PyMOL commands that place a pseudoatom at each C-alpha (Angstrom):
pseudoatom trace, name=CA, resn=UNK, resi=1, chain=A, elem=C, hetatm=0, pos=[0.021, 1.114, 20.958]
pseudoatom trace, name=CA, resn=UNK, resi=2, chain=A, elem=C, hetatm=0, pos=[-0.621, -0.082, 17.397]
pseudoatom trace, name=CA, resn=UNK, resi=3, chain=A, elem=C, hetatm=0, pos=[-3.889, 1.837, 17.280]
pseudoatom trace, name=CA, resn=UNK, resi=4, chain=A, elem=C, hetatm=0, pos=[-2.194, 5.063, 18.321]
pseudoatom trace, name=CA, resn=UNK, resi=5, chain=A, elem=C, hetatm=0, pos=[0.618, 4.516, 15.813]
pseudoatom trace, name=CA, resn=UNK, resi=6, chain=A, elem=C, hetatm=0, pos=[-1.863, 3.795, 13.025]
pseudoatom trace, name=CA, resn=UNK, resi=7, chain=A, elem=C, hetatm=0, pos=[-3.904, 6.906, 13.789]
pseudoatom trace, name=CA, resn=UNK, resi=8, chain=A, elem=C, hetatm=0, pos=[-0.826, 9.138, 13.815]
pseudoatom trace, name=CA, resn=UNK, resi=9, chain=A, elem=C, hetatm=0, pos=[0.483, 7.512, 10.626]
pseudoatom trace, name=CA, resn=UNK, resi=10, chain=A, elem=C, hetatm=0, pos=[-2.869, 7.879, 8.844]
pseudoatom trace, name=CA, resn=UNK, resi=11, chain=A, elem=C, hetatm=0, pos=[-3.183, 11.550, 9.711]
pseudoatom trace, name=CA, resn=UNK, resi=12, chain=A, elem=C, hetatm=0, pos=[0.413, 12.450, 8.829]
pseudoatom trace, name=CA, resn=UNK, resi=13, chain=A, elem=C, hetatm=0, pos=[1.192, 10.462, 5.711]
pseudoatom trace, name=CA, resn=UNK, resi=14, chain=A, elem=C, hetatm=0, pos=[-0.884, 7.288, 5.399]
pseudoatom trace, name=CA, resn=UNK, resi=15, chain=A, elem=C, hetatm=0, pos=[-3.479, 8.756, 3.074]
pseudoatom trace, name=CA, resn=UNK, resi=16, chain=A, elem=C, hetatm=0, pos=[-0.778, 10.197, 0.799]
pseudoatom trace, name=CA, resn=UNK, resi=17, chain=A, elem=C, hetatm=0, pos=[1.012, 6.845, 0.662]
pseudoatom trace, name=CA, resn=UNK, resi=18, chain=A, elem=C, hetatm=0, pos=[-2.269, 5.160, -0.272]
pseudoatom trace, name=CA, resn=UNK, resi=19, chain=A, elem=C, hetatm=0, pos=[-2.939, 7.661, -3.056]
pseudoatom trace, name=CA, resn=UNK, resi=20, chain=A, elem=C, hetatm=0, pos=[0.623, 7.339, -4.377]
pseudoatom trace, name=CA, resn=UNK, resi=21, chain=A, elem=C, hetatm=0, pos=[0.669, 3.524, -4.431]
pseudoatom trace, name=CA, resn=UNK, resi=22, chain=A, elem=C, hetatm=0, pos=[-2.772, 3.447, -6.061]
pseudoatom trace, name=CA, resn=UNK, resi=23, chain=A, elem=C, hetatm=0, pos=[-1.727, 5.916, -8.776]
pseudoatom trace, name=CA, resn=UNK, resi=24, chain=A, elem=C, hetatm=0, pos=[1.439, 3.932, -9.472]
pseudoatom trace, name=CA, resn=UNK, resi=25, chain=A, elem=C, hetatm=0, pos=[-0.636, 0.743, -9.695]
pseudoatom trace, name=CA, resn=UNK, resi=26, chain=A, elem=C, hetatm=0, pos=[-2.993, 2.261, -12.254]
pseudoatom trace, name=CA, resn=UNK, resi=27, chain=A, elem=C, hetatm=0, pos=[-0.079, 3.514, -14.339]
pseudoatom trace, name=CA, resn=UNK, resi=28, chain=A, elem=C, hetatm=0, pos=[1.585, 0.093, -14.239]
pseudoatom trace, name=CA, resn=UNK, resi=29, chain=A, elem=C, hetatm=0, pos=[-1.639, -1.560, -15.443]
pseudoatom trace, name=CA, resn=UNK, resi=30, chain=A, elem=C, hetatm=0, pos=[-1.284, 0.228, -18.772]
pseudoatom trace, name=CA, resn=UNK, resi=31, chain=A, elem=C, hetatm=0, pos=[1.298, -2.295, -19.953]
pseudoatom trace, name=CA, resn=UNK, resi=32, chain=A, elem=C, hetatm=0, pos=[1.167, -6.075, -19.904]
pseudoatom trace, name=CA, resn=UNK, resi=33, chain=A, elem=C, hetatm=0, pos=[4.604, -6.243, -18.334]
pseudoatom trace, name=CA, resn=UNK, resi=34, chain=A, elem=C, hetatm=0, pos=[3.559, -3.925, -15.514]
pseudoatom trace, name=CA, resn=UNK, resi=35, chain=A, elem=C, hetatm=0, pos=[0.493, -5.895, -14.375]
pseudoatom trace, name=CA, resn=UNK, resi=36, chain=A, elem=C, hetatm=0, pos=[2.350, -8.112, -11.837]
pseudoatom trace, name=CA, resn=UNK, resi=37, chain=A, elem=C, hetatm=0, pos=[3.992, -5.019, -10.400]
pseudoatom trace, name=CA, resn=UNK, resi=38, chain=A, elem=C, hetatm=0, pos=[0.602, -3.301, -10.241]
pseudoatom trace, name=CA, resn=UNK, resi=39, chain=A, elem=C, hetatm=0, pos=[-0.772, -6.171, -8.166]
pseudoatom trace, name=CA, resn=UNK, resi=40, chain=A, elem=C, hetatm=0, pos=[2.115, -5.803, -5.727]
pseudoatom trace, name=CA, resn=UNK, resi=41, chain=A, elem=C, hetatm=0, pos=[1.504, -2.072, -5.683]
pseudoatom trace, name=CA, resn=UNK, resi=42, chain=A, elem=C, hetatm=0, pos=[-2.095, -2.742, -4.636]
pseudoatom trace, name=CA, resn=UNK, resi=43, chain=A, elem=C, hetatm=0, pos=[-0.851, -4.859, -1.738]
pseudoatom trace, name=CA, resn=UNK, resi=44, chain=A, elem=C, hetatm=0, pos=[1.502, -2.078, -0.693]
pseudoatom trace, name=CA, resn=UNK, resi=45, chain=A, elem=C, hetatm=0, pos=[-1.327, 0.460, -0.896]
pseudoatom trace, name=CA, resn=UNK, resi=46, chain=A, elem=C, hetatm=0, pos=[-3.414, -1.560, 1.517]
pseudoatom trace, name=CA, resn=UNK, resi=47, chain=A, elem=C, hetatm=0, pos=[-0.620, -2.079, 4.003]
pseudoatom trace, name=CA, resn=UNK, resi=48, chain=A, elem=C, hetatm=0, pos=[0.635, 1.498, 3.815]
pseudoatom trace, name=CA, resn=UNK, resi=49, chain=A, elem=C, hetatm=0, pos=[-2.680, 2.877, 5.040]
pseudoatom trace, name=CA, resn=UNK, resi=50, chain=A, elem=C, hetatm=0, pos=[-2.372, 1.264, 8.504]
pseudoatom trace, name=CA, resn=UNK, resi=51, chain=A, elem=C, hetatm=0, pos=[1.117, -0.292, 8.629]
pseudoatom trace, name=CA, resn=UNK, resi=52, chain=A, elem=C, hetatm=0, pos=[1.479, -1.060, 12.327]
pseudoatom trace, name=CA, resn=UNK, resi=53, chain=A, elem=C, hetatm=0, pos=[0.589, -4.662, 13.117]
pseudoatom trace, name=CA, resn=UNK, resi=54, chain=A, elem=C, hetatm=0, pos=[0.530, -5.774, 9.468]
pseudoatom trace, name=CA, resn=UNK, resi=55, chain=A, elem=C, hetatm=0, pos=[2.598, -8.814, 8.504]
pseudoatom trace, name=CA, resn=UNK, resi=56, chain=A, elem=C, hetatm=0, pos=[3.468, -9.151, 4.828]
pseudoatom trace, name=CA, resn=UNK, resi=57, chain=A, elem=C, hetatm=0, pos=[4.389, -12.717, 3.921]
pseudoatom trace, name=CA, resn=UNK, resi=58, chain=A, elem=C, hetatm=0, pos=[4.287, -14.709, 0.733]
pseudoatom trace, name=CA, resn=UNK, resi=59, chain=A, elem=C, hetatm=0, pos=[1.589, -17.374, 0.722]
pseudoatom trace, name=CA, resn=UNK, resi=60, chain=A, elem=C, hetatm=0, pos=[3.035, -20.804, 0.103]
for i in range(1, 60): cmd.bond("trace and resi %d" % i, "trace and resi %d" % (i + 1))
show_as sticks, trace
zoom trace
């Protein structure tokens, strides 16, 4: 079921979410203050491509 959901998501809006999060990350890298937010944006870009079955947790 996750595979089917990921395929449908990728075809409908996953690629656009990836492009958007990546563009936002590059823009945030232009300032020193934005670099931590850019790193989080990169994580969101990766998980927005195939979101079903992905667990986002802070490493302790």
